[in-house]
N, C-alpha and C positions, 0 to 999 in steps of 0.2 A: 935276029939269028940265036942271042946268049939269052931271048924269050923261050924261043921255040923248041931249046934244049931241055928246058926245066918242065914243060909242062907234063911231056908223058912222064916222069918221074912222080911229078904231085899226083896226076889222076892212076897211078900205080898204086901208089900209098893209101889214096880215098878206098879204091877196090879193096884192099887188103883189109882194111877196118873195118870195113861194111856188113861182113856176116858177123863180127863180135857185137856192132852196134844192133842188127837187126835180132839177137838173140838176147837180149839186154832186156829183162819183164818189165812191160807196161805198169806201175804203179796206178790202180784202182781202188776207187771202194764200192764194197759190196752189201749189200743187205740179203740175208737171208731169208726165201717167202717163208712167211708163216700166217694161218689163217687168222682173222682177226674180226671185232665185231665191225658190223656197215651198220651205218646212219644215214638218212637224210634228212640235208640238214634243211633250216627255213626260218626264215627271219622275219620274226613279228616286231611290230612298232603299237606302242599304246603310250598309257601312261601310268602316274603311281594315284591311288586312290586307297582311303583309309577303309578296313576291310571292315568296321563297327561304326556309322557314322547317327548318332542318337538326336535326335530333336528332343530338348527338354522343355516343358510348359508350366504353368502353375494349375493345380490342380482347383483353384479357387480362383475367379477373374478380378479383378482391381486393376488400381492406378501402382502402375510402377515409381516406386522413391528410389532406387539405387541398383545400377547394374554395376558390381564389382570385378566384372575379367572385360579384357578385349580380345580381337581376333591377335592370333598366334601366341596369347599366352597358356602355359602349361597348369594344370589344376592339376589337383589328389583328390581322391576318393572323400565326400563327405565336407569339402570346401562350399564355403559359400559363393554363390552365381551372382544372385539379384533377390530383390524383395522389392514387395508392394505393400499400400499401405495397410499394418495392421489394426488398426482404431476399432471396427468395426466386430475383427474377432476378436479383441481384447474387449470389448463390450461384452458381447456374448460370453466369455470367459467369467467375467466377474459374476454374472447371473447364474452360471451355469455352478457358482463356485455356491454361491449364497442358497441356491436351490439344495443343493447337497447337504450346506449345514442345516437347513430348516427341516430336512428330512431324519436329518439324524437325530436332532432336537426330538422330533416326534416318534422315530422310534425309542428312544432312550424313556422318552415319555410312556408309549406304551407298553415298555416292559415291567416300569415300575408299578404300571396297574396289572400287568399280571402279577406279579410276586405279591402285590397288596390282596389279589381276591385269591390266591393261593391261600396264603395268612390267615383269611377270614374263613374259609372253606376248612380246612385243618381244625379252626379253634369253633367252627361249631355255629357261626353265627354267619357266613356269607351261605350263596347259592352256587351251583354248579352253573346252571346257566349266564352268572355273572363271569365267572372265570372262563367260559366258552365266548364270550363277548370278547374278554380282553385278550385274550389267543387270538380272535380274528384281529384284533386292533394292533396285535404287536405284527401279524404276517404280513399285513396291508402295509404298515410304515417300513418291513424290512426290503417289500417291493419297492417301496417310493424310495426308498436308499440306492437300491440297486440300478434304478431309472434314471435315477438322478447323477449315479458313477458315472454311466453310460455317457450321459449328457456332456459331463463335465470332461469326459476324456475325449468325445469328440471336437469340446471345442479346444481343446491345449492341441490335438492335431491339428485344427483348422489356424490354430496362429503360428505353428510350424510350416503350413504349409505355404504362410506367405513368405519364406524365405526358402531359392532357388538353391540344391543342392547337387552338385556332381554327384553323380553314381558310379562312378569309378577315375582311376587316372587316364588323363587325355588332352588334348592341344582343343583348344578353341578356335572353329574354322569360319563361322560368323554369328554376329549378335541381329537380332532379329527383334529386339525392343530395345527402347529409350526410354531415356526418364522422362516420366509426366502422361508415360503411353496406357490409354486406357487395354488393357486384353482380357479374354476372355479364358474361357475354362478348359486346359489342356492346349493352347495358342502357342506356337512355337516361342520362346526367345533367345535361347542360346542352342547353337549345335555345336557338339563335341566329337571330336572322332579319338578313339580311344587310341592309346600311344604302341599299344604290343602287338597291333595288326594290321600293318599296312601292308599294301598288295600292287601288284603290275597287274592292271587290267588291259586286254591286247583285242583288238578285233581284227580276224584273220579269215580268208578264204575255205569251207568247207574243204582241208587237205584229204586225200587217202590217210593218212597214217594219223591223223588228230586223235580216232577214236583211243590210241594208244599212248597218248602221250601224258596222262595223270602221273603222278611224281615224277615226271623227268625235268632235272633241272635245267634253269637258266642264268644266263650271266649279263646282266644287266649294264648297258650306257646310257648316259643322258644325250640327249638329240642339241637343246639348246640353252641346256645349263650343263655346270662342270658337276657332276654329281660323285659322291665317294661309291666306291666298287662295292658293287652288291649282286648275290646271287638271289635264286628264287626257284620255289619247286611248285609244279602247277598243281593244284588242287581242285579246279574245278573247271568242267567246259561245258558252255550248252549244249545242251540236245536238241535245240533248234535253230532251225537259221531264221534271223533277223531279216523279216520280209520286205524293213525300208532299206535297208545296209546290204544286203546279203551277203552277212560275216556272220560267223560265231565268237562268242565272247568266251574269252579263257582268262580264268584269273588265277594268277600265281603268287603264293607268300613268299614276302619278304624275307628273307633270316639277318638277324642282326640290325636290322633298320634304324637308324638314329632316328630319336624320336625330336623330327623337324618339322614345323609345317611349310616350311620351304619347299619340302617335299613334293606335299601335295599338288597335283596338279603336273607336276612336271613330267616333260615328254620323254619315252625311255624307249632302245630298243633292245633286243634281244633273240639269241639264235637257240635256236630248239633241237636238239640230233636225237631223232627217230630211228632206234633200232630197226633194222628192215632184213636182217639174217648174219650169216658169218659169211667170208670170202677172203680172197689173198686184195693186197692192198701194195703198190710199190710207189715208189716218190716218183716226181717228174722225171727227174734226170737218167731215172733209168731206160726213159720211150725213146725210141729209134724205130724206123722204118724199113724193110726191105722193098722190091718190086712188089711183092702179094698187099702189104699194109703194114699195121703197125708191129715190131716185134720188140726183144728186147738180149741183152747179151748175158748169156751163163757162162758160169766158170765149171769145166770140166775136171775130172781128179787129176788130169794130169796138166793142169793149171793152165789151161787152152781155153780161147775164148770163143764159143760157136755162136750164132744168131736163128733166135726159134722165134717163130710168129706166133703173135697173141691175140686174144679176143677182148674186147674193150667192154665192161660190162656198160661202165659209164665215170665223168670224172667230177672230182669235187674238188676246194680250193688247191690241197696241197699234195695229192694225190692223183693214183691211177687204179680204176679197179678192175682186176682182171677175171674174167670169167673163164677163159681156157687159155692152156699154153704153158704157163707154169702150173709147177706143185709146190705141197710143200715141202720144205727143207731146198732147193732150188735157190744157188748161190746166184744173186742176180746183180750184175754192175749198175754202179747207179753213176757218180761223179767219175768222169773219164770214158764214159761209153763213145763218146763222138770222138774217140780217138784209134778206137777198136775196131780190128778187121779181123774176119775168120782165121784160125790154128796160131793168132797171136797169143807167146807167153808173157799172162802179166803177173802181175805180185799184187795178191788183195790183201785188203784191209778190212776189215767188217767194220762198220758202221749200225749204230741203234735204227732200227727202221723207223 
């Protein structure tokens, strides 16, 4: 009996407070609908490779007597990489020097003969024929000197060619010759990769928007190894589909890549954002539905909520792309939309889209 007297009083107190509670604005977050660049995201998988790989060999064949580098070594431009036995070339150089000395001595002797012939002709005791003969001997001797000097230059280059020199700052990626091995002319002995040209190479299906990817950026991440954060820019797309794999080769230059041979061959993945026009993107928290389909809550000028149907163009990993139903400048409720009902007063707080 004591309890029954108190129940009507408590219920009447609740009913008196209910209108006040109903009029309290609901705190919600909203975004202002704005037109933005829409993208089509595609994940690519590939590996890191050197943009410029150079196979270096000796210009002349011979027996290798030294290989000064190993795989993974960093080499500088002009650094010695390997040598072949120079015995034969050095002997040829000595012969060329001797021939040049002989030719120079014969030239000097011919010049002396010319000088004497000129003096005798001026004194009236020589003949013009003797002078002409002396001039011919000088000309022939000078030609022999020129020929001997050319042969000496060739012999010196042959000796220099027994040493293999790095043409650029690079990383040694493979040794194809060892000490004692006989190699032929131009046979690859050392393979190097230029350090300033590391790129990511991807194989991808022939996507509709692939032709527009030149210049787009890709954020790279390692698949099987931990790699530093790297960003690449697509520089080349193969115009043809590989008939064996059915894929298109995409090459992207990596910016500020560390000069580390361990990166070469590492598996990487990245996402390309293809621009596909402009539209309105809303956060997932804004999406709700009514009996007709997807919808969102808009905030009116009187701070009340109203439900409007929308047409969805597509979904992305973090947003909903709206095709119609929302206009630029509309205030769309995001967080808190599941608590909203028509005509509800809201206390909106704008957040970044």
